N, C-alpha and C positions, 0 to 999 in steps of 0.2 A: 504494500500500500504506500501511497505517497507520504512525504515527510511532514512533520509538524515542528516548526521552530519553537523554541521555548524562551520565554522572557527571562531576563536576568543576566547579571554580569558576574563572572567568577575569575578568581586569580589562580592561574596555574603556572607551574614551572614548565616551560616549553622545552624540555630536555629529553623527549622521547625519540628514539631512533625509528627509522622507517620499518625496521624489522619488528619492533614492538607493536607499532601501529598495525602492521599487517596481521600479526598474530591476534590482536584484539578484534580486528575486523572479521577474521575467521571465526572467532568465538562469538561475536555478536550475530553473525549470519547463521551460525549453527543454533544459537539460542532462539533466534526469531523463527527459524525453520521448525523447531520443536514446538514452540508456542502456537504458531500458525497451524501446525498439524493437529494439535489438540482442539483448535477451534474449527477448522475447515472440514475435518473428517465427518462431522455430523451430517453435512448436506448429502453426499452420495449414499450414505448409509442410513438415511432417515427412516425408511421402512423397516430396516433391521433393528434399529434402536427402538422404534415403536413396538415391534413384536417382543423384543427382550423385556422392555419395561411394562408390557401388557397395557398399553394405552393406544388410543386411536391416533391416526396421523394428525387429526385436527387438534387433539389435546396436546400432542407433542409440539406442534407448531405454535400453539398459544403459549406454551411454556417457554419456548425459545424466544418469543417476542419479549419476554421479561429480560433476557440477557441483552437483547438489542437495546432495550430501554436503558438498562444500566450502563451499556456501552456509551450512551450519549454523554455521561458525566466523566468518563475515563480521561479524555484529553484534558479537561479542565483540572482534574485531580493531578495530572502530570505537571501542569503549569504551576499549581500551588505547591507541589512538592519541590519546585525549583529552589526553594529556600534552604533545602537540606543537601543540595549537591547532586551532581549527575550520577555518581555511584550509588547514592542512596535511592535515587529514582529507579535505576536499573534493578537494584536488589528488591525494591518494593514490587516492581512489575513481575520479576521472576518468582518472587515469594508468593504473590497472589495466584499466579499460575499453578505453582506446586501445591498450594493449599487447596485449590479447586479440584485438581486431579486426584489428590490424596483423599479428599472428602468422598469422592465418588468411589474410589477403590476400597475405602474402609467401610462405607455404608451404601452399597449399590442399590439404589431405588430411584424412583421417578423424581422425588423432591430433591434429593442430593444431586441428581444429574443436572437439574435445572440450576440449582445454586452453584454447583461446581463449574458448570459451563459458563455461568455469568462471571464467576471469579476469573476464569481463563480469559474472557473477553476484556474485562477490566484490567487485568495484569498486562495484556498485550497493549492496551491503550496507554498505560503508564510507561512501559518499557521503551517503546519506540521513540517518543520524543526525548526521553532522557538520554538514550543512546546516541541519537542524532545530534543533540546539543553537545555531548562529550566529543564526538568526532569533529564537530564544527570548531570546538575550542582548540583542537590539537592538529588538525590537518589544514595545510595552507589552502587558500581559496582556489588556487589553480588546479588542485588535485581533488578537491572536496566532492565535486560532482561524480567523479569516477568511483570514489570510495563509497559514497552513499548509495550509488547505483548497485554496487556489489551486494550490499546488505539487502537491497530491495528484491534481489533474486530469491530470497527466502520465501516470498509470497507464492511463487510458482513452484519452488522446490518442495514445499509442503505437499502439494498435490502429486508431484512426480515421484517423490520418495516416501514421505511420511504417511500419506493416506493409503497407498497400496500395502505398506507394512501393517498398518492398523487393520485394514480389511482382511489381510491374510490371517492375522491373529484372531480376529473376531469370528471369521467363518470356519476356522479350523480348531479353535480352542474356546476360550472364554473372553467375553468383553471386558471383564474385570482386569485381565492381564494387560490390556491396552493401557488402562489408567494406572496400573501399578508401574508399568514401564515408563510412562510419561512422568510419573511422580519421581521415580528414580533419576531420570534424566534431568528433571527440574532441580533436584537436590544437588546433583553433580555440577550442573552448569552454574547454579547459584554460588557454589563453593569456589568454582573457577573465577567467577566474576569478583567475588570477595577478595580472592588472592591476587588476581591479575590487574584489576583496576586500582589505581592509586587513590588514596584519600585526598580530598580537596577541602579547602576552607572557603566557604562562600563569603563574598564581600557584601557590603550593604547594598541592597538593590531596591527597586521601586515596585515591589509586588502589589502595592496598593493600586497601581495603574491597571492591573488586570481587570478588576470590576469596572473601572471607569472606561477602559477601552471597549469592554463588552457592551456597555451601554451605548457607546458611540457606534459600534458595529451594527447593533440592532436598530439604530435610528437612521442608518444610511441605506437608501433603497437599493443601489447596485449590489451591496453586500448581502442584503436580505434576499434579493432575487437569486443570487448565486446559491444561497443556502436552500431556498425553495426548489431550485432546479436540481440540486444535489439530492434532496429528499425524494423527489419524484423519480429520477432515473435510477437511483439506487433501489427504490421500492420496486421498480420494474424488474431489475435484476433479481431481487429477492423472491419475487413471485415465481420465477422459473427455478431459481436455486432450490427452493423449498420442495418442489414437487418432481424435479427431473429424476431423482433417484427412484421414486416410486413409478414414474413413467417408464423408465428403462426396465425396471423389474416387471411391470405388466406387459411390456412389449417384447422383451427379449429374455426375461428370466434373470434372477439375481444369482450370478455366479462370480467366483473370484476373478476369472478372466475378464468378465464384463466390467466389473467394478474397477479393476486395475487399468483396463484400457481407457475407461472414462476418466479416471483420475489423471493418467499420464497425458491424455489429450487436452484436458483442461489446463493442467500445469504447463505443458508445452506451449499451449496457445497464449497463456498469460506471459510466459517468458518471451515469446516472440513479440508480443505487444509492447513489452517493456523495452526491448531492443529497438523495435520500430519507432517508438516515440522518441527515443534518443536520436534517431537519424533524421526524422522528417517533421517533428512537432514544431520546431522553431521556423522551419522553412515555409510551412503552409499557414501558420498562424494559430493561435490558441482557440479563439472562438470558432474559427472555421473547422478546426480539428474536432471540437465537441459536436458541431452540427453534423459533419460527415459521419462520425463514428456512431452517433445516435440514430441517424437515418439508416445506416447499414445494419445497425442492431435491430431496428424494427423489421427490416426485410428478412433478416435471418430468423427472427422469432416467428414470423408468419410462415416460413418454410419448414420449421421444426416439426409440426404435426404431420407433414407429408412424408416424413422419413421413418414412420413407425414400423415399416416392414423391412427396413434395411439398416442393420446395426452400423455398418460402415458410414452410410450417409448420415445417420443420427449422430455419430461421433464427430463427423466433419461439421455438422450443423452446430453442435455444442461448442466445438472449437472456435468457429466463427463468432458465435454468440459471446464467448468470453474474451476473444481478441478485441471485438468492437467495444465491449463494455470497459475493459481495462484501459483501452486507449482513451475512451471518454473520461474515465476516472483520472488518469494522469494529466490529461489536457485541462480538466477542471481545476485540479490542484495547482497546476502551473498558472492558469489564468487568475485564480483567486489570490495567489500570492502577491499580485500587483494591484488588486482592487483597492486596498487601503494600506499602503506601505507603512504608515506610522502606527498601525495597530496590527501588523502582519501576524505576529504570533497568536494573538487573540482570535483574529479572523480565521487563521488556519485551524486552530483548535475547534472553533465553531463549525467550520466546514466538515471536519472529520466527525464531529458530533452529529451533523446533519446526515452523514452517511449511515450512522447507527440508527438514527431516527427513521430514515428511509427503509432500512432493513426491518425495523419493528413494524412499520406500516405494511410492508410486503408480506411478512410472516403472518400478520393478522388476517389479511384478505385472501391470500393464496388458497387456503383450504376450501373456502366457500366457492371460489371459482372452479377449483379442481373437482368439487362434487358435481358440477355441471358437466365439465369436460376439460381436456387439456387444451382444446381450442379456446375455451373461455379464459383460461389462464394466459394464453399467448395474446389474446386480444386485449386483456387488461394491461399486460406489460407494454404493449404498443401504445395504449392510451396514456399510460404514465409517461412514456418517453416523449410523446407528442406534446403533452402539456408542459413538460420540462423545457421544451424548445421555446415556448412563449416567454419564459423568464430569461433565457439566454440572451434575448435581444436587449434586456435591461442592464446587463453586466458591462461595466467599463473598467478596463485596466487603467491605472493612474500613474502619473509621474509627478513626484513632489516638486513644486516650484517654490515652496516656502517652508518654514519650520513649524507652523502651527496647524492644528486642526481648526476648522472642520474641513470636509472634503471639498468645499467650494474653492479652496486654495490650491487645488490640484487641477492639472489639465489632462484630459483624456488622451491616451495613446494606446495603440494596439501592438 
């Protein structure tokens, strides 16, 4: 997922070698891959989890909407945690993840599954900005984009590596072992973070500005339009996310080979989208990128129901669906980073919170549409996307011409 800058100034001794930074980047990428695996494995295996937990798909979807709702607050928790330092933020994030998976492993039932999954999502929302702030403190600006992009590969690696492994364990053994394994990895990675990342002393900062900036963000229409757009197209994605596992099960059967193929296709598609965005996003423009990707996403969604008799075509369709969505997500994050530069961290946190809110909306409405048909789900997703494009027109990237707020002192540039 795209980065969230964190407000605050820290004093660090800039005496770290490139080798140490490279090792830390590898550790961060591995940690994020494990955390993302714990979060993302739910989607392709939703019918299996529903069966294991002895609840309906609708009940499980409603429960997962809780974790999406709690995920709304996670980016802001990371901003406030800024007072305690980058290391503390990363440890808090990995600790919440470990606590969540450990809770499910110790008390495997529906309630703990929802609570544990929510803690995983919150932990992820805290870990990412703390990690990115740390790297931004230590990596020169000319290398920072490459370094942060490497850690972003964890989003797709979770589906390519983590989800297939979890699927294999669940289908061949017990689902509890999956959470035991994730808990063990969480403990190991937290220990490595504790040992590897140096302690830092936070300097006096202006965290009081967080709430003030949030108020200004919410009163600036281009920023609000961007958040509404994010809610809508993320909700569109979630309506498909939530039911595609059951759709594949109904159409092709739930086998390890099918789930592995679907996970690898999705992960590979997202990795391709991340690389593609690095190549062409700046060339074709941010708003145009969002427009093109969401239109293509609508076309792909409408074609998905037509592939129900051909697994290969269905997987290609899912691949295109995730490529276009991920490209829209990255384009949106890039665009929003310049909508209100003087409150950039707060607006980026609000944007990520909007993504979680959109997932909550999607998880609430998807089961009702799915009871009608998969076609109904796809049409709902298209409607969400098209409505989001209305708000795209209202978003303006800004270039600061003066030192003060409000946004009237900025001039629009694309």
